[in-house]
C-alpha positions as CSV (number, residue, x, y, z in Angstrom):
1,M,-18.8,-164.0,220.7
2,N,-20.2,-167.3,219.4
3,E,-18.3,-170.6,219.8
4,K,-18.8,-173.9,218.1
5,K,-16.9,-177.2,218.0
6,I,-16.2,-178.8,214.6
7,K,-14.2,-181.5,213.0
8,L,-12.8,-181.3,209.5
9,A,-11.7,-184.5,207.9
10,G,-9.7,-183.4,204.9
11,T,-8.7,-180.8,202.4
12,E,-12.1,-180.7,200.7
13,E,-13.9,-180.0,204.0
14,V,-11.2,-177.4,204.8
15,R,-11.7,-175.7,201.4
16,D,-15.5,-175.6,201.9
17,F,-15.2,-174.2,205.4
18,V,-12.6,-171.5,204.5
19,R,-14.6,-170.5,201.4
20,E,-17.7,-169.8,203.5
21,A,-15.7,-168.1,206.2
22,G,-14.1,-165.8,203.6
23,K,-17.6,-164.6,202.6
24,C,-18.3,-163.3,206.1
25,D,-17.6,-159.7,207.0
26,F,-16.7,-160.5,210.6
27,D,-13.6,-162.0,212.2
28,I,-13.6,-165.8,212.6
29,D,-10.9,-167.7,214.5
30,I,-10.3,-171.4,214.6
31,S,-8.2,-173.0,217.3
32,Y,-6.8,-176.1,219.0
33,N,-5.2,-175.9,222.4
34,R,-3.3,-172.5,222.3
35,V,-2.9,-172.2,218.6
36,I,-5.3,-169.7,217.1
37,I,-5.6,-169.3,213.3
38,D,-7.6,-166.9,211.1
39,A,-10.3,-169.2,209.8
40,K,-10.2,-167.4,206.4
41,S,-6.7,-168.7,205.8
42,F,-6.7,-172.0,203.9
43,L,-3.1,-172.8,204.7
44,G,-3.5,-171.7,208.3
45,V,-6.5,-174.1,208.8
46,L,-4.6,-176.9,207.1
47,S,-1.7,-176.4,209.5
48,L,-4.0,-177.4,212.4
49,D,-4.2,-181.1,213.5
50,L,-7.3,-182.2,211.6
51,N,-7.6,-185.3,213.8
52,R,-8.7,-183.1,216.7
53,E,-11.9,-181.3,217.5
54,L,-11.4,-177.6,216.6
55,T,-13.0,-174.6,218.2
56,V,-14.5,-171.8,216.0
57,K,-15.1,-168.4,217.5
58,Y,-16.9,-165.7,215.6
59,G,-18.6,-162.4,216.4
60,G,-21.3,-162.1,213.7
61,H,-24.1,-163.9,212.0
62,D,-24.3,-165.4,208.5
63,M,-26.8,-168.1,207.7
64,N,-24.6,-169.8,205.1
65,F,-21.7,-169.9,207.5
66,E,-24.0,-171.3,210.3
67,N,-25.0,-174.1,207.9
68,V,-21.4,-175.0,207.2
69,L,-20.7,-175.1,211.0
70,S,-23.7,-177.3,211.5
71,K,-22.5,-179.7,208.8
72,Y,-19.1,-180.2,210.5
73,A,-20.3,-179.8,214.1
74,T,-19.4,-182.3,216.8
75,A,-21.8,-183.5,219.5
């Protein structure tokens, strides 16, 4: 299981992230504290506190999705 920390600043970034997550054929979860959301759900991701650092966990590999994660990655 891979894990990355990201930060999404607004609805355009959420839309971009969810669009690429939806193209993947493996499960992707995004979480903050104890709230875990399916990363392929636009409304689910929007319901998270976007002012916080979010944790993405996924079990596969897709180069386009990795590029999106890199774009929104935190240090």
